[in-house]
C-alpha positions in Angstrom: 19.9 37.7 17.4 22.3 38.8 20.0 22.2 41.4 23.2 21.5 44.6 21.8 21.7 47.8 23.4 18.0 49.5 24.0 17.9 53.6 25.6 15.9 54.6 28.2 14.4 57.9 28.5 11.0 58.8 31.0 11.4 62.2 33.1 10.5 60.7 37.1 13.1 57.9 38.0 11.2 55.1 36.9 12.9 53.0 40.7 12.2 55.9 42.6 7.8 56.7 41.4 5.2 54.7 41.4 3.1 55.6 38.7 2.1 53.8 35.7 4.9 54.9 33.2 7.4 53.7 35.6 6.0 51.0 36.4 5.7 49.4 33.2 10.1 50.3 32.4 10.5 48.0 35.9 9.3 45.7 35.6 9.6 45.3 31.0 13.4 46.2 31.6 13.6 44.0 34.5 12.6 41.1 32.4 14.5 41.7 29.3 17.9 42.2 30.7 19.5 38.6 28.9 17.8 39.9 25.9 19.7 43.7 25.7 21.8 45.9 27.3 19.2 48.3 29.2 19.9 51.9 30.4 17.5 54.1 32.0 17.5 58.0 31.5 15.6 60.0 34.2 15.8 63.2 35.8 16.9 64.5 38.4 13.9 63.7 41.4 13.3 62.4 44.5 17.3 62.5 45.7 18.2 60.6 42.1 22.0 62.3 41.9 24.1 59.3 41.5 23.7 56.3 38.8 22.4 53.2 40.0 21.7 50.0 38.7 18.3 47.4 39.4 18.3 43.7 38.6 21.5 45.1 36.2 18.8 47.2 34.4 21.2 50.9 34.7 20.0 54.2 35.6 21.6 57.4 35.1 21.0 60.5 35.7 20.0 63.8 33.6 19.4 66.9 35.6 15.3 68.1 35.2 15.4 70.5 38.3 13.8 69.2 41.2 9.9 71.2 40.6 7.1 70.5 39.4 6.2 69.0 36.1 6.6 70.2 32.9 9.5 72.7 34.2 11.1 68.8 34.8 10.4 67.8 32.0 11.7 71.3 29.8 15.4 69.9 31.4 15.7 66.9 31.4 14.4 66.9 27.4 16.8 69.7 27.4 19.8 67.7 29.5 19.0 64.3 27.4 19.7 66.2 24.1 23.5 67.6 25.2 24.1 63.8 26.3 22.9 62.4 23.3 26.4 62.0 21.3 27.4 59.8 24.9 24.0 57.6 24.6 26.2 54.8 23.0 22.5 52.5 22.0 21.6 50.7 18.5 18.0 51.5 19.8 16.1 54.7 21.7 12.4 54.5 23.9 11.1 57.2 24.9 8.0 57.7 27.4 5.3 59.8 26.8 7.0 63.9 25.8 10.4 62.2 28.0 12.8 63.1 25.3 11.2 65.4 22.5 13.8 66.7 20.7 16.1 63.5 20.9 15.5 62.8 17.5 16.3 65.8 15.2 18.9 65.6 17.6 20.3 62.2 16.3 19.3 64.0 13.0 22.3 66.6 13.0 24.7 64.1 14.7 24.1 62.1 11.8 23.3 59.2 13.9 21.2 56.6 12.2 19.8 54.3 15.4 15.8 53.8 15.0 13.5 55.7 17.6 10.7 54.1 19.2 7.7 57.2 20.9 5.7 55.0 23.7 2.9 57.3 24.5 0.9 56.0 27.6 -2.0 58.3 27.6 -3.1 60.5 24.1 -1.9 64.4 25.2 -4.2 66.0 23.0 -7.4 63.2 23.7 -6.3 64.1 27.8 -6.4 68.1 26.3 -9.7 67.6 24.2 -11.5 66.1 27.2 -10.2 68.6 29.7 -12.0 71.3 27.3 -15.6 69.5 28.0 -15.1 70.1 31.3 -17.5 73.6 32.4 -16.3 76.3 34.7 -12.8 75.3 34.7 -10.0 76.5 37.9 -6.9 79.0 37.0 -5.6 75.8 37.6 -7.1 73.8 36.0 -6.9 76.4 32.7 -2.7 76.6 33.2 -2.4 73.1 33.4 -4.6 72.6 30.2 -1.8 75.7 28.1 0.5 73.6 29.2 -1.0 69.9 28.2 -1.9 71.5 24.7 1.2 72.1 23.8 3.1 69.2 25.3 0.3 67.3 22.6 1.5 70.0 19.8 5.4 68.2 21.2 4.3 65.1 21.6 2.7 64.8 18.2 5.8 66.1 16.3 8.0 63.4 18.0 6.0 60.4 17.6 5.6 62.2 13.6 9.9 61.7 14.1 10.1 58.2 15.7 10.4 55.2 13.6 7.7 53.5 15.2 5.2 53.9 18.0 4.4 51.7 20.6 1.0 52.2 22.7 -1.5 50.3 25.3 -5.3 50.8 24.1 -7.1 50.5 20.2 -8.5 53.2 22.1 -5.2 54.9 22.4 -4.7 54.0 18.7 -7.3 55.5 16.4 -6.1 58.9 19.4 -3.3 58.5 17.7 -4.5 58.3 14.5 -6.8 60.9 15.0 -5.0 64.0 16.3 -1.0 63.6 15.5 -1.7 62.3 11.0 -0.2 59.0 12.6 -0.2 56.3 10.0 -1.6 53.2 11.5 1.2 51.0 10.1 3.5 53.1 12.4 2.3 51.7 15.4 2.2 49.0 17.3 -0.2 48.1 21.0 1.1 46.9 23.5 -0.9 46.7 26.7 0.5 47.7 30.5 0.3 44.2 32.4 0.1 43.2 35.9 2.6 40.5 38.2 0.3 38.4 38.9 2.4 36.8 41.5 2.2 39.8 43.4 -1.5 41.1 42.5 -3.4 38.5 43.8 -5.9 37.4 46.4 -4.6 37.0 49.5 -6.1 36.5 53.5 -9.1 39.4 53.7 -9.0 39.3 56.8 -5.5 39.4 57.5 -4.9 42.8 55.8 -8.2 44.6 56.6 -5.7 44.1 60.3 -3.2 45.4 58.9 -5.2 48.9 57.9 -7.0 48.9 60.9 -10.4 48.0 59.5 -13.0 45.9 60.5 -16.2 44.0 58.3 -17.6 47.4 57.5 -17.7 47.7 53.7 -15.0 49.4 51.9 -14.3 50.8 48.2 -10.5 51.5 46.8 -9.0 53.9 45.5 -5.3 53.9 43.7 -4.2 56.5 41.9 -2.7 60.7 41.6 -5.4 63.0 43.0 -5.4 65.0 40.4 -8.2 66.1 37.5 -8.8 63.8 35.1 -8.6 60.7 37.8 -11.9 61.8 39.3 -12.4 61.9 42.6 -14.9 64.7 42.7 -17.1 62.3 41.4 -16.6 59.6 43.8 -17.3 62.0 47.0 -20.6 62.8 45.0 -21.0 58.5 44.5 -20.2 58.7 48.3 -22.6 60.5 49.8 -25.5 58.4 48.0 -23.4 55.3 48.8 -23.5 56.7 52.7 -27.5 57.5 53.6 -27.5 52.9 52.9 -24.8 51.8 53.8 -23.5 54.5 56.7 -20.7 52.8 57.5 -18.7 53.2 53.6 -14.8 52.9 54.2 -13.0 54.6 51.1 -9.6 54.1 51.3 -7.7 56.4 49.0 -3.9 55.3 47.9 -2.0 58.7 45.8 -1.2 62.2 46.1 -1.4 64.3 44.3 -3.0 68.7 43.9 -6.1 68.1 44.8 -6.1 66.9 48.1 -6.7 69.9 49.5 -10.1 70.6 47.7 -11.1 66.8 48.0 -10.8 67.7 52.7 -13.2 70.2 52.2 -15.6 68.9 50.2 -15.6 65.9 52.2 -15.9 67.9 55.8 -19.2 69.7 53.4 -20.5 66.3 53.2 -19.9 65.1 56.5 -18.0 62.2 55.0 -14.7 62.7 56.0 -15.1 59.9 58.9 -14.9 57.3 56.1 -12.5 58.1 53.8 -9.3 57.6 54.7 -6.3 59.3 52.7 -3.0 56.8 52.8 -0.9 58.4 50.2 1.8 56.7 47.7 2.4 52.7 48.7 4.7 50.7 47.9 3.8 47.6 46.2 4.8 45.0 48.6 2.3 47.0 50.3 -0.5 47.7 47.4 -0.4 44.7 47.1 -1.8 44.3 50.5 -4.7 46.3 50.2 -6.9 45.3 47.2 -7.3 42.7 49.5 -8.7 45.2 51.4 -11.2 46.6 49.7 -15.1 45.1 48.3 -15.4 46.4 45.1 -12.3 48.6 43.6 -13.0 51.8 41.7 -11.5 54.3 39.3 -13.9 57.4 37.8 -11.5 58.9 35.4 -12.9 61.0 32.8 -9.4 60.0 30.7 -7.8 56.6 30.9 -6.2 54.9 28.3 -6.4 51.8 30.0 -5.3 51.8 33.6 -3.3 49.7 35.5 -4.6 49.6 38.3 -8.0 48.5 37.1 -5.8 44.9 36.2 -3.9 45.2 39.8 -7.9 45.3 41.5 -8.9 42.7 39.3 -5.3 40.1 39.0 -6.3 40.7 43.4 -10.1 38.8 42.4 -11.8 42.2 43.0 -14.8 43.6 40.6 -14.4 47.0 39.8 -16.6 50.4 38.3 -15.8 52.6 36.2 -16.7 55.0 33.8 -16.8 54.3 30.7 -13.5 56.1 29.0 -11.2 56.1 27.1 -10.0 52.1 26.9 -11.0 50.9 30.4 -13.7 48.6 28.1 -10.6 46.9 26.8 -8.9 46.5 30.8 -12.8 45.6 32.0 -15.3 43.0 30.6 -18.3 44.9 31.6 -20.6 42.9 33.7 -18.8 40.5 34.0 -15.2 41.8 36.1 -16.4 44.5 36.9 -19.6 47.8 35.7 -18.6 50.3 33.7 -20.8 53.1 33.6 -21.7 56.7 32.0 -19.4 59.4 32.4 -19.3 61.8 34.5 -22.7 60.0 36.4 -22.1 60.3 40.2 -25.6 58.7 40.7 -24.5 54.8 38.3 -21.1 55.3 40.0 -23.3 55.4 43.4 -25.0 52.9 42.0 -23.0 49.9 40.1 -21.1 50.5 44.1 -23.9 50.1 45.9 -25.1 46.4 42.9 -21.9 44.9 44.3 -21.3 46.2 47.3 -24.8 43.6 47.7 -24.0 41.3 46.6 -20.7 39.3 47.7 -21.7 36.2 45.5 -21.6 38.5 42.8 -18.3 40.1 43.8 -17.2 36.7 44.5 -18.4 35.3 40.6 -16.4 38.7 39.0 -12.9 38.5 41.4 -12.6 35.4 40.0 -13.7 35.9 36.5 -11.5 38.6 36.7 -8.1 37.3 37.6 -8.8 35.1 34.9 -9.3 37.5 32.2 -6.3 39.8 33.7 -4.4 36.0 34.1 -4.1 35.2 30.6 -4.3 38.3 28.6 -2.7 41.2 31.5 0.9 40.5 32.9 4.2 41.6 32.7 6.0 38.7 31.0 3.0 39.2 28.0 4.3 43.2 27.8 7.9 42.5 27.8 7.4 40.5 24.7 5.8 42.1 22.8 8.4 45.3 23.0 11.3 42.6 21.8 9.4 41.8 18.9 8.7 45.6 19.1 12.7 47.2 19.3 14.4 43.5 17.3 11.0 45.2 14.5 12.9 48.0 14.4 16.8 47.5 14.5 15.8 45.0 11.3 13.8 47.1 9.3 
C-alpha cells in the first residue's frame, strides 16, 4: 500500500504542549511520515498562528482562542467543522473531544472517509470517579459539570467513529460500560516512551544540574489538577519527613492546584521539602528523572500514565495508586509498588520502603527498564497505529 493522507485533530498544538496526548501525536506521526502524508490540525494556542512543518509533518492552526478548557475546545471544534470540505484526507483521527462534531459534518458533505476516535482517559469514567470525592469545592463542581457534558460529546463521537483506539484494557472496559460501543470496534494501542531519551544516566551529574545533593528524592511529573492526587502526596509527605527529614519532593508540571498546594505545604511546614519546577522540555525532563530515587503518581484516575513508562525506562521504581490502567503499566512488586486508591498512609509506606532499600530500588529499576523496552516504545505504538489506519482504509 502506498502513502495515504492522514488528518489528525487535537485542540492543543502538540509541538507546543507536553501532555501525554501531545507526546503521542508527535512521536507517532514522526515515525509514520514515510507511510503517510500527515497534517495535524490544532488550536491557536501558545502563540501558534502560522502553519509549520516539523519532522516532515505539517501543523495547521484552527482558531480556538487561548482561553481555558473547555472554551478553547469549543471554538476549535467550531472552526474545524467549517474547514471540513477543505481537509483532504483518506483517514481522519481525533483525540479525546477534539473533533466531536466532525463525523456529522462529513456526513452532511457526503464525504465517506473513515473517522478514527482515539480515547485516552474515558471522560465518563473520570466524571464517575470525581463524584466519589466528598465535599467538592465550587471549582470542582463547575469542572465536574463540564466534564459530564464533554463525556456526552465523547460518547457521541465514539458511536459515530468507524474505529476507536484506546490505551489500555481498563479504558476498553469503561468505553463499553459508559458508551455502549461493541468491543469489535475498539483497538488497544498503549502509549509509549522513547527509550533512547529516557534511560539511566549519571545520577550525580543530574542532581548537580538541579542543585541537589545526596538527600532522598521523590519525583512527580504531571498536571497540577485534582485528578493527579497531589493532596494525597502532601499528606504522605508529612509521614515521610518525620522519618527522613531531608527528603526532597520534586514537582514537575503546572496547573490550577498550585496555590492550594502552596498553602497546604506552608500549613504543614513542608515548603522546604518541596520544589516546583514548572513544565520542563523533554531534554530536561529526561535528566530530572535521573535525580529521583523513586517516582510517585498519586492519581485517582488514570487511563495508563506515560510518566510511569518514562520513569521505568529511566530505571526508576514507581509508587502509585492502583487505579485505572496503572496496573497494566506497572508490574506490582516487580517494577514498582501499587497501593490502595486514596490512602496517603499506604502511599507513604510504599515510598518509605523504597527510599530505605537501595538494593530493592535497583532491582526494580532494572526490571522496569526491561519491561518498558519490551512492551511500550513509541516504535511499537506507531506500528500498531499504522495497522489501525490501514484497517480503516480497507474495511
